[in-house]
PyMOL Python script that loads the backbone (N, CA, C, O; Angstrom):
from pymol import cmd

cmd.read_pdbstr("""\
ATOM      1  N   MET A   1     -44.019 -63.851 -76.456  1.00  0.00           N
ATOM      2  CA  MET A   1     -42.687 -64.432 -76.541  1.00  0.00           C
ATOM      3  C   MET A   1     -42.191 -64.767 -75.138  1.00  0.00           C
ATOM      4  O   MET A   1     -42.401 -63.989 -74.207  1.00  0.00           O
ATOM      5  N   PRO A   2     -41.543 -65.905 -74.976  1.00  0.00           N
ATOM      6  CA  PRO A   2     -41.036 -66.291 -73.647  1.00  0.00           C
ATOM      7  C   PRO A   2     -39.794 -65.496 -73.259  1.00  0.00           C
ATOM      8  O   PRO A   2     -39.076 -64.986 -74.119  1.00  0.00           O
ATOM      9  N   ALA A   3     -39.555 -65.401 -71.969  1.00  0.00           N
ATOM     10  CA  ALA A   3     -38.335 -64.763 -71.462  1.00  0.00           C
ATOM     11  C   ALA A   3     -37.146 -65.644 -71.825  1.00  0.00           C
ATOM     12  O   ALA A   3     -37.208 -66.866 -71.692  1.00  0.00           O
ATOM     13  N   ARG A   4     -36.070 -65.022 -72.280  1.00  0.00           N
ATOM     14  CA  ARG A   4     -34.880 -65.769 -72.697  1.00  0.00           C
ATOM     15  C   ARG A   4     -33.644 -65.499 -71.847  1.00  0.00           C
ATOM     16  O   ARG A   4     -32.746 -66.337 -71.759  1.00  0.00           O
ATOM     17  N   ARG A   5     -33.605 -64.308 -71.214  1.00  0.00           N
ATOM     18  CA  ARG A   5     -32.397 -63.953 -70.467  1.00  0.00           C
ATOM     19  C   ARG A   5     -32.800 -63.068 -69.290  1.00  0.00           C
ATOM     20  O   ARG A   5     -33.685 -62.220 -69.403  1.00  0.00           O
ATOM     21  N   LEU A   6     -32.130 -63.286 -68.164  1.00  0.00           N
ATOM     22  CA  LEU A   6     -32.357 -62.491 -66.961  1.00  0.00           C
ATOM     23  C   LEU A   6     -31.054 -61.828 -66.563  1.00  0.00           C
ATOM     24  O   LEU A   6     -30.000 -62.464 -66.556  1.00  0.00           O
ATOM     25  N   THR A   7     -31.128 -60.536 -66.227  1.00  0.00           N
ATOM     26  CA  THR A   7     -29.978 -59.812 -65.702  1.00  0.00           C
ATOM     27  C   THR A   7     -30.362 -59.255 -64.347  1.00  0.00           C
ATOM     28  O   THR A   7     -31.405 -58.619 -64.197  1.00  0.00           O
ATOM     29  N   LEU A   8     -29.513 -59.497 -63.361  1.00  0.00           N
ATOM     30  CA  LEU A   8     -29.743 -59.040 -61.995  1.00  0.00           C
ATOM     31  C   LEU A   8     -28.537 -58.221 -61.559  1.00  0.00           C
ATOM     32  O   LEU A   8     -27.394 -58.639 -61.743  1.00  0.00           O
ATOM     33  N   ALA A   9     -28.798 -57.049 -60.978  1.00  0.00           N
ATOM     34  CA  ALA A   9     -27.725 -56.216 -60.432  1.00  0.00           C
ATOM     35  C   ALA A   9     -28.085 -55.860 -59.003  1.00  0.00           C
ATOM     36  O   ALA A   9     -29.207 -55.439 -58.722  1.00  0.00           O
ATOM     37  N   VAL A  10     -27.131 -56.028 -58.101  1.00  0.00           N
ATOM     38  CA  VAL A  10     -27.341 -55.700 -56.697  1.00  0.00           C
ATOM     39  C   VAL A  10     -26.209 -54.793 -56.215  1.00  0.00           C
ATOM     40  O   VAL A  10     -25.123 -54.757 -56.794  1.00  0.00           O
ATOM     41  N   ASP A  11     -26.496 -54.070 -55.150  1.00  0.00           N
ATOM     42  CA  ASP A  11     -25.499 -53.210 -54.509  1.00  0.00           C
ATOM     43  C   ASP A  11     -25.218 -53.773 -53.128  1.00  0.00           C
ATOM     44  O   ASP A  11     -25.892 -53.400 -52.168  1.00  0.00           O
ATOM     45  N   PRO A  12     -24.233 -54.669 -52.999  1.00  0.00           N
ATOM     46  CA  PRO A  12     -23.909 -55.232 -51.680  1.00  0.00           C
ATOM     47  C   PRO A  12     -23.385 -54.154 -50.738  1.00  0.00           C
ATOM     48  O   PRO A  12     -22.871 -53.122 -51.169  1.00  0.00           O
ATOM     49  N   GLU A  13     -23.525 -54.414 -49.468  1.00  0.00           N
ATOM     50  CA  GLU A  13     -22.974 -53.509 -48.466  1.00  0.00           C
ATOM     51  C   GLU A  13     -21.458 -53.554 -48.539  1.00  0.00           C
ATOM     52  O   GLU A  13     -20.863 -54.621 -48.693  1.00  0.00           O
ATOM     53  N   ARG A  14     -20.851 -52.412 -48.430  1.00  0.00           N
ATOM     54  CA  ARG A  14     -19.389 -52.358 -48.467  1.00  0.00           C
ATOM     55  C   ARG A  14     -18.801 -53.058 -47.248  1.00  0.00           C
ATOM     56  O   ARG A  14     -19.359 -53.029 -46.151  1.00  0.00           O
ATOM     57  N   GLY A  15     -17.659 -53.685 -47.483  1.00  0.00           N
ATOM     58  CA  GLY A  15     -16.957 -54.335 -46.394  1.00  0.00           C
ATOM     59  C   GLY A  15     -17.401 -55.762 -46.129  1.00  0.00           C
ATOM     60  O   GLY A  15     -16.812 -56.443 -45.289  1.00  0.00           O
ATOM     61  N   VAL A  16     -18.415 -56.224 -46.819  1.00  0.00           N
ATOM     62  CA  VAL A  16     -18.856 -57.606 -46.668  1.00  0.00           C
ATOM     63  C   VAL A  16     -18.375 -58.367 -47.890  1.00  0.00           C
ATOM     64  O   VAL A  16     -18.734 -58.030 -49.018  1.00  0.00           O
ATOM     65  N   ALA A  17     -17.563 -59.391 -47.670  1.00  0.00           N
ATOM     66  CA  ALA A  17     -16.891 -60.052 -48.779  1.00  0.00           C
ATOM     67  C   ALA A  17     -17.754 -61.072 -49.507  1.00  0.00           C
ATOM     68  O   ALA A  17     -17.613 -61.205 -50.722  1.00  0.00           O
ATOM     69  N   ASP A  18     -18.620 -61.783 -48.845  1.00  0.00           N
ATOM     70  CA  ASP A  18     -19.310 -62.902 -49.484  1.00  0.00           C
ATOM     71  C   ASP A  18     -20.808 -62.839 -49.193  1.00  0.00           C
ATOM     72  O   ASP A  18     -21.231 -63.019 -48.051  1.00  0.00           O
ATOM     73  N   ILE A  19     -21.592 -62.588 -50.211  1.00  0.00           N
ATOM     74  CA  ILE A  19     -23.043 -62.521 -50.101  1.00  0.00           C
ATOM     75  C   ILE A  19     -23.616 -63.522 -51.096  1.00  0.00           C
ATOM     76  O   ILE A  19     -23.292 -63.468 -52.282  1.00  0.00           O
ATOM     77  N   ARG A  20     -24.454 -64.425 -50.634  1.00  0.00           N
ATOM     78  CA  ARG A  20     -25.092 -65.378 -51.538  1.00  0.00           C
ATOM     79  C   ARG A  20     -26.330 -64.736 -52.143  1.00  0.00           C
ATOM     80  O   ARG A  20     -27.161 -64.176 -51.429  1.00  0.00           O
ATOM     81  N   VAL A  21     -26.447 -64.820 -53.453  1.00  0.00           N
ATOM     82  CA  VAL A  21     -27.613 -64.307 -54.162  1.00  0.00           C
ATOM     83  C   VAL A  21     -28.184 -65.446 -54.996  1.00  0.00           C
ATOM     84  O   VAL A  21     -27.480 -66.048 -55.808  1.00  0.00           O
ATOM     85  N   ALA A  22     -29.466 -65.736 -54.789  1.00  0.00           N
ATOM     86  CA  ALA A  22     -30.131 -66.799 -55.543  1.00  0.00           C
ATOM     87  C   ALA A  22     -31.404 -66.233 -56.165  1.00  0.00           C
ATOM     88  O   ALA A  22     -32.106 -65.428 -55.552  1.00  0.00           O
ATOM     89  N   VAL A  23     -31.691 -66.672 -57.402  1.00  0.00           N
ATOM     90  CA  VAL A  23     -32.919 -66.282 -58.087  1.00  0.00           C
ATOM     91  C   VAL A  23     -33.630 -67.550 -58.522  1.00  0.00           C
ATOM     92  O   VAL A  23     -33.036 -68.431 -59.144  1.00  0.00           O
ATOM     93  N   LEU A  24     -34.917 -67.631 -58.183  1.00  0.00           N
ATOM     94  CA  LEU A  24     -35.758 -68.736 -58.630  1.00  0.00           C
ATOM     95  C   LEU A  24     -36.869 -68.158 -59.499  1.00  0.00           C
ATOM     96  O   LEU A  24     -37.467 -67.139 -59.153  1.00  0.00           O
ATOM     97  N   ILE A  25     -37.143 -68.806 -60.621  1.00  0.00           N
ATOM     98  CA  ILE A  25     -38.261 -68.421 -61.483  1.00  0.00           C
ATOM     99  C   ILE A  25     -39.177 -69.620 -61.587  1.00  0.00           C
ATOM    100  O   ILE A  25     -38.776 -70.697 -62.028  1.00  0.00           O
ATOM    101  N   ASN A  26     -40.423 -69.414 -61.169  1.00  0.00           N
ATOM    102  CA  ASN A  26     -41.413 -70.493 -61.131  1.00  0.00           C
ATOM    103  C   ASN A  26     -40.868 -71.723 -60.413  1.00  0.00           C
ATOM    104  O   ASN A  26     -41.096 -72.858 -60.831  1.00  0.00           O
ATOM    105  N   GLY A  27     -40.139 -71.473 -59.316  1.00  0.00           N
ATOM    106  CA  GLY A  27     -39.618 -72.550 -58.491  1.00  0.00           C
ATOM    107  C   GLY A  27     -38.322 -73.164 -58.977  1.00  0.00           C
ATOM    108  O   GLY A  27     -37.756 -74.018 -58.294  1.00  0.00           O
ATOM    109  N   ARG A  28     -37.838 -72.757 -60.134  1.00  0.00           N
ATOM    110  CA  ARG A  28     -36.571 -73.288 -60.677  1.00  0.00           C
ATOM    111  C   ARG A  28     -35.437 -72.319 -60.362  1.00  0.00           C
ATOM    112  O   ARG A  28     -35.539 -71.120 -60.622  1.00  0.00           O
ATOM    113  N   ARG A  29     -34.364 -72.849 -59.803  1.00  0.00           N
ATOM    114  CA  ARG A  29     -33.200 -72.020 -59.472  1.00  0.00           C
ATOM    115  C   ARG A  29     -32.470 -71.703 -60.775  1.00  0.00           C
ATOM    116  O   ARG A  29     -32.008 -72.604 -61.474  1.00  0.00           O
ATOM    117  N   VAL A  30     -32.371 -70.406 -61.093  1.00  0.00           N
ATOM    118  CA  VAL A  30     -31.684 -69.987 -62.312  1.00  0.00           C
ATOM    119  C   VAL A  30     -30.353 -69.320 -62.016  1.00  0.00           C
ATOM    120  O   VAL A  30     -29.513 -69.176 -62.905  1.00  0.00           O
ATOM    121  N   LEU A  31     -30.156 -68.907 -60.756  1.00  0.00           N
ATOM    122  CA  LEU A  31     -28.906 -68.267 -60.366  1.00  0.00           C
ATOM    123  C   LEU A  31     -28.654 -68.536 -58.896  1.00  0.00           C
ATOM    124  O   LEU A  31     -29.558 -68.410 -58.069  1.00  0.00           O
ATOM    125  N   ASP A  32     -27.432 -68.903 -58.574  1.00  0.00           N
ATOM    126  CA  ASP A  32     -27.003 -69.080 -57.182  1.00  0.00           C
ATOM    127  C   ASP A  32     -25.512 -68.812 -57.177  1.00  0.00           C
ATOM    128  O   ASP A  32     -24.717 -69.657 -57.590  1.00  0.00           O
ATOM    129  N   ASP A  33     -25.139 -67.641 -56.711  1.00  0.00           N
ATOM    130  CA  ASP A  33     -23.753 -67.231 -56.842  1.00  0.00           C
ATOM    131  C   ASP A  33     -23.366 -66.355 -55.654  1.00  0.00           C
ATOM    132  O   ASP A  33     -24.225 -65.884 -54.909  1.00  0.00           O
ATOM    133  N   ALA A  34     -22.079 -66.148 -55.491  1.00  0.00           N
ATOM    134  CA  ALA A  34     -21.576 -65.260 -54.447  1.00  0.00           C
ATOM    135  C   ALA A  34     -21.308 -63.901 -55.064  1.00  0.00           C
ATOM    136  O   ALA A  34     -20.602 -63.801 -56.068  1.00  0.00           O
ATOM    137  N   ALA A  35     -21.865 -62.858 -54.476  1.00  0.00           N
ATOM    138  CA  ALA A  35     -21.629 -61.488 -54.927  1.00  0.00           C
ATOM    139  C   ALA A  35     -20.540 -60.885 -54.057  1.00  0.00           C
ATOM    140  O   ALA A  35     -20.617 -60.932 -52.829  1.00  0.00           O
ATOM    141  N   PHE A  36     -19.547 -60.331 -54.682  1.00  0.00           N
ATOM    142  CA  PHE A  36     -18.442 -59.744 -53.948  1.00  0.00           C
ATOM    143  C   PHE A  36     -18.444 -58.234 -54.124  1.00  0.00           C
ATOM    144  O   PHE A  36     -18.711 -57.738 -55.219  1.00  0.00           O
ATOM    145  N   CYS A  37     -18.156 -57.516 -53.084  1.00  0.00           N
ATOM    146  CA  CYS A  37     -18.048 -56.060 -53.152  1.00  0.00           C
ATOM    147  C   CYS A  37     -16.873 -55.648 -52.287  1.00  0.00           C
ATOM    148  O   CYS A  37     -16.958 -55.655 -51.059  1.00  0.00           O
ATOM    149  N   SER A  38     -15.798 -55.297 -52.925  1.00  0.00           N
ATOM    150  CA  SER A  38     -14.621 -54.883 -52.164  1.00  0.00           C
ATOM    151  C   SER A  38     -13.900 -53.774 -52.918  1.00  0.00           C
ATOM    152  O   SER A  38     -14.055 -53.634 -54.131  1.00  0.00           O
ATOM    153  N   GLY A  39     -13.141 -53.017 -52.221  1.00  0.00           N
ATOM    154  CA  GLY A  39     -12.402 -51.934 -52.852  1.00  0.00           C
ATOM    155  C   GLY A  39     -13.336 -50.917 -53.478  1.00  0.00           C
ATOM    156  O   GLY A  39     -14.251 -50.418 -52.822  1.00  0.00           O
ATOM    157  N   ASP A  40     -13.106 -50.604 -54.759  1.00  0.00           N
ATOM    158  CA  ASP A  40     -13.917 -49.614 -55.465  1.00  0.00           C
ATOM    159  C   ASP A  40     -15.157 -50.203 -56.104  1.00  0.00           C
ATOM    160  O   ASP A  40     -15.982 -49.458 -56.633  1.00  0.00           O
ATOM    161  N   GLN A  41     -15.316 -51.523 -56.071  1.00  0.00           N
ATOM    162  CA  GLN A  41     -16.477 -52.160 -56.691  1.00  0.00           C
ATOM    163  C   GLN A  41     -17.717 -51.848 -55.850  1.00  0.00           C
ATOM    164  O   GLN A  41     -17.750 -52.137 -54.654  1.00  0.00           O
ATOM    165  N   THR A  42     -18.729 -51.261 -56.477  1.00  0.00           N
ATOM    166  CA  THR A  42     -19.922 -50.869 -55.734  1.00  0.00           C
ATOM    167  C   THR A  42     -21.170 -51.615 -56.181  1.00  0.00           C
ATOM    168  O   THR A  42     -22.237 -51.422 -55.598  1.00  0.00           O
ATOM    169  N   SER A  43     -21.064 -52.465 -57.203  1.00  0.00           N
ATOM    170  CA  SER A  43     -22.238 -53.237 -57.620  1.00  0.00           C
ATOM    171  C   SER A  43     -21.793 -54.564 -58.209  1.00  0.00           C
ATOM    172  O   SER A  43     -20.621 -54.764 -58.526  1.00  0.00           O
ATOM    173  N   TRP A  44     -22.753 -55.463 -58.348  1.00  0.00           N
ATOM    174  CA  TRP A  44     -22.503 -56.813 -58.848  1.00  0.00           C
ATOM    175  C   TRP A  44     -23.618 -57.143 -59.832  1.00  0.00           C
ATOM    176  O   TRP A  44     -24.790 -56.922 -59.527  1.00  0.00           O
ATOM    177  N   THR A  45     -23.278 -57.667 -61.003  1.00  0.00           N
ATOM    178  CA  THR A  45     -24.263 -57.966 -62.046  1.00  0.00           C
ATOM    179  C   THR A  45     -24.010 -59.350 -62.617  1.00  0.00           C
ATOM    180  O   THR A  45     -22.866 -59.734 -62.861  1.00  0.00           O
ATOM    181  N   ARG A  46     -25.084 -60.095 -62.828  1.00  0.00           N
ATOM    182  CA  ARG A  46     -25.006 -61.396 -63.497  1.00  0.00           C
ATOM    183  C   ARG A  46     -26.126 -61.488 -64.527  1.00  0.00           C
ATOM    184  O   ARG A  46     -27.234 -61.001 -64.302  1.00  0.00           O
ATOM    185  N   THR A  47     -25.824 -62.122 -65.666  1.00  0.00           N
ATOM    186  CA  THR A  47     -26.817 -62.395 -66.707  1.00  0.00           C
ATOM    187  C   THR A  47     -26.835 -63.894 -66.944  1.00  0.00           C
ATOM    188  O   THR A  47     -25.784 -64.512 -67.111  1.00  0.00           O
ATOM    189  N   VAL A  48     -28.028 -64.482 -66.959  1.00  0.00           N
ATOM    190  CA  VAL A  48     -28.168 -65.913 -67.205  1.00  0.00           C
ATOM    191  C   VAL A  48     -29.191 -66.143 -68.320  1.00  0.00           C
ATOM    192  O   VAL A  48     -30.169 -65.407 -68.448  1.00  0.00           O
ATOM    193  N   GLN A  49     -28.945 -67.163 -69.107  1.00  0.00           N
ATOM    194  CA  GLN A  49     -29.868 -67.557 -70.163  1.00  0.00           C
ATOM    195  C   GLN A  49     -31.013 -68.368 -69.554  1.00  0.00           C
ATOM    196  O   GLN A  49     -30.806 -69.099 -68.586  1.00  0.00           O
ATOM    197  N   LEU A  50     -32.207 -68.244 -70.109  1.00  0.00           N
ATOM    198  CA  LEU A  50     -33.388 -68.958 -69.615  1.00  0.00           C
ATOM    199  C   LEU A  50     -34.025 -69.756 -70.743  1.00  0.00           C
ATOM    200  O   LEU A  50     -35.167 -69.483 -71.112  1.00  0.00           O
ATOM    201  N   PRO A  51     -33.324 -70.727 -71.296  1.00  0.00           N
ATOM    202  CA  PRO A  51     -33.852 -71.436 -72.468  1.00  0.00           C
ATOM    203  C   PRO A  51     -35.019 -72.371 -72.168  1.00  0.00           C
ATOM    204  O   PRO A  51     -35.718 -72.787 -73.093  1.00  0.00           O
ATOM    205  N   TYR A  52     -35.246 -72.710 -70.914  1.00  0.00           N
ATOM    206  CA  TYR A  52     -36.237 -73.733 -70.581  1.00  0.00           C
ATOM    207  C   TYR A  52     -37.568 -73.168 -70.112  1.00  0.00           C
ATOM    208  O   TYR A  52     -38.436 -73.942 -69.709  1.00  0.00           O
ATOM    209  N   LEU A  53     -37.769 -71.861 -70.145  1.00  0.00           N
ATOM    210  CA  LEU A  53     -39.038 -71.309 -69.678  1.00  0.00           C
ATOM    211  C   LEU A  53     -40.168 -71.519 -70.683  1.00  0.00           C
ATOM    212  O   LEU A  53     -41.342 -71.508 -70.313  1.00  0.00           O
ATOM    213  N   GLY A  54     -39.818 -71.707 -71.939  1.00  0.00           N
ATOM    214  CA  GLY A  54     -40.830 -72.025 -72.949  1.00  0.00           C
ATOM    215  C   GLY A  54     -41.936 -70.992 -73.028  1.00  0.00           C
ATOM    216  O   GLY A  54     -41.677 -69.789 -73.072  1.00  0.00           O
ATOM    217  N   GLU A  55     -43.155 -71.466 -73.046  1.00  0.00           N
ATOM    218  CA  GLU A  55     -44.313 -70.585 -73.200  1.00  0.00           C
ATOM    219  C   GLU A  55     -45.042 -70.361 -71.880  1.00  0.00           C
ATOM    220  O   GLU A  55     -46.272 -70.297 -71.861  1.00  0.00           O
ATOM    221  N   GLU A  56     -44.311 -70.241 -70.786  1.00  0.00           N
ATOM    222  CA  GLU A  56     -44.930 -70.016 -69.480  1.00  0.00           C
ATOM    223  C   GLU A  56     -45.855 -68.805 -69.548  1.00  0.00           C
ATOM    224  O   GLU A  56     -45.468 -67.760 -70.072  1.00  0.00           O
ATOM    225  N   ALA A  57     -47.074 -68.935 -69.023  1.00  0.00           N
ATOM    226  CA  ALA A  57     -48.048 -67.837 -69.052  1.00  0.00           C
ATOM    227  C   ALA A  57     -47.727 -66.782 -68.001  1.00  0.00           C
ATOM    228  O   ALA A  57     -48.147 -65.634 -68.145  1.00  0.00           O
ATOM    229  N   TRP A  58     -46.993 -67.139 -66.947  1.00  0.00           N
ATOM    230  CA  TRP A  58     -46.664 -66.210 -65.872  1.00  0.00           C
ATOM    231  C   TRP A  58     -45.291 -66.554 -65.326  1.00  0.00           C
ATOM    232  O   TRP A  58     -44.804 -67.673 -65.493  1.00  0.00           O
ATOM    233  N   LEU A  59     -44.679 -65.593 -64.679  1.00  0.00           N
ATOM    234  CA  LEU A  59     -43.374 -65.805 -64.056  1.00  0.00           C
ATOM    235  C   LEU A  59     -43.442 -65.337 -62.603  1.00  0.00           C
ATOM    236  O   LEU A  59     -43.839 -64.206 -62.321  1.00  0.00           O
ATOM    237  N   ASN A  60     -43.057 -66.203 -61.708  1.00  0.00           N
ATOM    238  CA  ASN A  60     -42.925 -65.865 -60.302  1.00  0.00           C
ATOM    239  C   ASN A  60     -41.430 -65.782 -60.027  1.00  0.00           C
ATOM    240  O   ASN A  60     -40.740 -66.802 -60.010  1.00  0.00           O
ATOM    241  N   VAL A  61     -40.928 -64.568 -59.814  1.00  0.00           N
ATOM    242  CA  VAL A  61     -39.493 -64.360 -59.607  1.00  0.00           C
ATOM    243  C   VAL A  61     -39.246 -64.167 -58.120  1.00  0.00           C
ATOM    244  O   VAL A  61     -39.815 -63.267 -57.501  1.00  0.00           O
ATOM    245  N   GLU A  62     -38.392 -65.017 -57.545  1.00  0.00           N
ATOM    246  CA  GLU A  62     -38.043 -64.949 -56.132  1.00  0.00           C
ATOM    247  C   GLU A  62     -36.545 -64.696 -56.019  1.00  0.00           C
ATOM    248  O   GLU A  62     -35.742 -65.407 -56.623  1.00  0.00           O
ATOM    249  N   ILE A  63     -36.172 -63.678 -55.240  1.00  0.00           N
ATOM    250  CA  ILE A  63     -34.765 -63.342 -55.042  1.00  0.00           C
ATOM    251  C   ILE A  63     -34.439 -63.519 -53.572  1.00  0.00           C
ATOM    252  O   ILE A  63     -35.086 -62.927 -52.707  1.00  0.00           O
ATOM    253  N   ASN A  64     -33.435 -64.334 -53.292  1.00  0.00           N
ATOM    254  CA  ASN A  64     -32.981 -64.568 -51.918  1.00  0.00           C
ATOM    255  C   ASN A  64     -31.533 -64.115 -51.810  1.00  0.00           C
ATOM    256  O   ASN A  64     -30.725 -64.376 -52.701  1.00  0.00           O
ATOM    257  N   SER A  65     -31.215 -63.443 -50.731  1.00  0.00           N
ATOM    258  CA  SER A  65     -29.822 -63.063 -50.504  1.00  0.00           C
ATOM    259  C   SER A  65     -29.521 -63.183 -49.018  1.00  0.00           C
ATOM    260  O   SER A  65     -30.387 -62.995 -48.164  1.00  0.00           O
ATOM    261  N   THR A  66     -28.280 -63.497 -48.747  1.00  0.00           N
ATOM    262  CA  THR A  66     -27.837 -63.553 -47.365  1.00  0.00           C
ATOM    263  C   THR A  66     -26.540 -62.786 -47.244  1.00  0.00           C
ATOM    264  O   THR A  66     -25.647 -62.908 -48.083  1.00  0.00           O
ATOM    265  N   ASP A  67     -26.449 -62.014 -46.214  1.00  0.00           N
ATOM    266  CA  ASP A  67     -25.263 -61.225 -45.923  1.00  0.00           C
ATOM    267  C   ASP A  67     -25.147 -61.221 -44.411  1.00  0.00           C
ATOM    268  O   ASP A  67     -25.737 -60.376 -43.738  1.00  0.00           O
ATOM    269  N   ALA A  68     -24.393 -62.156 -43.883  1.00  0.00           N
ATOM    270  CA  ALA A  68     -24.258 -62.257 -42.426  1.00  0.00           C
ATOM    271  C   ALA A  68     -22.821 -61.946 -42.047  1.00  0.00           C
ATOM    272  O   ALA A  68     -21.961 -62.824 -42.114  1.00  0.00           O
ATOM    273  N   PRO A  69     -22.548 -60.708 -41.651  1.00  0.00           N
ATOM    274  CA  PRO A  69     -21.191 -60.375 -41.238  1.00  0.00           C
ATOM    275  C   PRO A  69     -20.761 -61.220 -40.053  1.00  0.00           C
ATOM    276  O   PRO A  69     -21.587 -61.654 -39.250  1.00  0.00           O
ATOM    277  N   SER A  70     -19.494 -61.442 -39.955  1.00  0.00           N
ATOM    278  CA  SER A  70     -18.998 -62.298 -38.890  1.00  0.00           C
ATOM    279  C   SER A  70     -19.376 -61.738 -37.529  1.00  0.00           C
ATOM    280  O   SER A  70     -19.196 -60.552 -37.253  1.00  0.00           O
ATOM    281  N   GLY A  71     -19.899 -62.609 -36.694  1.00  0.00           N
ATOM    282  CA  GLY A  71     -20.303 -62.220 -35.358  1.00  0.00           C
ATOM    283  C   GLY A  71     -21.724 -61.674 -35.270  1.00  0.00           C
ATOM    284  O   GLY A  71     -22.227 -61.463 -34.167  1.00  0.00           O
ATOM    285  N   ASP A  72     -22.378 -61.442 -36.397  1.00  0.00           N
ATOM    286  CA  ASP A  72     -23.744 -60.902 -36.404  1.00  0.00           C
ATOM    287  C   ASP A  72     -24.666 -61.955 -37.012  1.00  0.00           C
ATOM    288  O   ASP A  72     -24.563 -62.221 -38.209  1.00  0.00           O
ATOM    289  N   PRO A  73     -25.556 -62.560 -36.241  1.00  0.00           N
ATOM    290  CA  PRO A  73     -26.405 -63.638 -36.751  1.00  0.00           C
ATOM    291  C   PRO A  73     -27.538 -63.154 -37.657  1.00  0.00           C
ATOM    292  O   PRO A  73     -28.201 -63.973 -38.293  1.00  0.00           O
ATOM    293  N   ARG A  74     -27.775 -61.838 -37.730  1.00  0.00           N
ATOM    294  CA  ARG A  74     -28.881 -61.322 -38.537  1.00  0.00           C
ATOM    295  C   ARG A  74     -28.441 -61.056 -39.969  1.00  0.00           C
ATOM    296  O   ARG A  74     -27.508 -60.283 -40.187  1.00  0.00           O
ATOM    297  N   PRO A  75     -29.088 -61.678 -40.950  1.00  0.00           N
ATOM    298  CA  PRO A  75     -28.768 -61.365 -42.345  1.00  0.00           C
ATOM    299  C   PRO A  75     -29.260 -59.960 -42.688  1.00  0.00           C
ATOM    300  O   PRO A  75     -30.331 -59.543 -42.247  1.00  0.00           O
ATOM    301  N   ARG A  76     -28.471 -59.237 -43.475  1.00  0.00           N
ATOM    302  CA  ARG A  76     -28.856 -57.887 -43.883  1.00  0.00           C
ATOM    303  C   ARG A  76     -29.388 -57.849 -45.307  1.00  0.00           C
ATOM    304  O   ARG A  76     -30.139 -56.937 -45.652  1.00  0.00           O
ATOM    305  N   GLY A  77     -29.020 -58.818 -46.145  1.00  0.00           N
ATOM    306  CA  GLY A  77     -29.473 -58.813 -47.528  1.00  0.00           C
ATOM    307  C   GLY A  77     -28.710 -57.825 -48.387  1.00  0.00           C
ATOM    308  O   GLY A  77     -27.675 -57.296 -47.982  1.00  0.00           O
ATOM    309  N   VAL A  78     -29.234 -57.586 -49.576  1.00  0.00           N
ATOM    310  CA  VAL A  78     -28.611 -56.665 -50.518  1.00  0.00           C
ATOM    311  C   VAL A  78     -29.681 -55.754 -51.109  1.00  0.00           C
ATOM    312  O   VAL A  78     -30.872 -56.065 -51.069  1.00  0.00           O
ATOM    313  N   ARG A  79     -29.239 -54.629 -51.655  1.00  0.00           N
ATOM    314  CA  ARG A  79     -30.155 -53.726 -52.352  1.00  0.00           C
ATOM    315  C   ARG A  79     -30.236 -54.124 -53.809  1.00  0.00           C
ATOM    316  O   ARG A  79     -29.215 -54.223 -54.489  1.00  0.00           O
ATOM    317  N   LEU A  80     -31.433 -54.351 -54.286  1.00  0.00           N
ATOM    318  CA  LEU A  80     -31.654 -54.681 -55.700  1.00  0.00           C
ATOM    319  C   LEU A  80     -31.531 -53.403 -56.517  1.00  0.00           C
ATOM    320  O   LEU A  80     -32.266 -52.444 -56.283  1.00  0.00           O
ATOM    321  N   ARG A  81     -30.609 -53.382 -57.473  1.00  0.00           N
ATOM    322  CA  ARG A  81     -30.406 -52.212 -58.327  1.00  0.00           C
ATOM    323  C   ARG A  81     -31.179 -52.351 -59.629  1.00  0.00           C
ATOM    324  O   ARG A  81     -31.747 -51.375 -60.119  1.00  0.00           O
ATOM    325  N   ALA A  82     -31.206 -53.564 -60.198  1.00  0.00           N
ATOM    326  CA  ALA A  82     -31.908 -53.770 -61.465  1.00  0.00           C
ATOM    327  C   ALA A  82     -32.248 -55.244 -61.655  1.00  0.00           C
ATOM    328  O   ALA A  82     -31.480 -56.125 -61.269  1.00  0.00           O
ATOM    329  N   LEU A  83     -33.392 -55.495 -62.244  1.00  0.00           N
ATOM    330  CA  LEU A  83     -33.807 -56.836 -62.650  1.00  0.00           C
ATOM    331  C   LEU A  83     -34.423 -56.692 -64.032  1.00  0.00           C
ATOM    332  O   LEU A  83     -35.402 -55.967 -64.208  1.00  0.00           O
ATOM    333  N   THR A  84     -33.849 -57.386 -65.016  1.00  0.00           N
ATOM    334  CA  THR A  84     -34.312 -57.274 -66.390  1.00  0.00           C
ATOM    335  C   THR A  84     -34.576 -58.660 -66.950  1.00  0.00           C
ATOM    336  O   THR A  84     -33.737 -59.554 -66.841  1.00  0.00           O
ATOM    337  N   LEU A  85     -35.736 -58.831 -67.546  1.00  0.00           N
ATOM    338  CA  LEU A  85     -36.059 -60.050 -68.293  1.00  0.00           C
ATOM    339  C   LEU A  85     -36.162 -59.672 -69.765  1.00  0.00           C
ATOM    340  O   LEU A  85     -36.920 -58.774 -70.132  1.00  0.00           O
ATOM    341  N   GLU A  86     -35.390 -60.366 -70.607  1.00  0.00           N
ATOM    342  CA  GLU A  86     -35.415 -60.089 -72.041  1.00  0.00           C
ATOM    343  C   GLU A  86     -36.093 -61.225 -72.775  1.00  0.00           C
ATOM    344  O   GLU A  86     -35.948 -62.395 -72.420  1.00  0.00           O
ATOM    345  N   ARG A  87     -36.833 -60.861 -73.800  1.00  0.00           N
ATOM    346  CA  ARG A  87     -37.504 -61.863 -74.647  1.00  0.00           C
ATOM    347  C   ARG A  87     -36.723 -62.075 -75.914  1.00  0.00           C
ATOM    348  O   ARG A  87     -37.122 -62.878 -76.757  1.00  0.00           O
TER     349      ARG A  87
END
""", "prot")
cmd.dss("prot")
cmd.show_as("cartoon", "prot")
cmd.util.cbc("prot")
cmd.orient("prot")
């Protein structure tokens, strides 16, 4: 059965307001969003439908994140808490 839905949860660093999180599956961008972590919020979760994967024999999942605090040119990224593919 093909994958139908992807859920991604990350734990952004506290105090950083805007972190870009992108997920590509087999080269197709399925998620590109800003993850926010402020106040008491300690994690960020998104679920996306994957209706176009069809009968793919394999999945190459690529996760990109950027977290560049002001004044610091080095991206720190985010901690991946969970990645779920549902059929």
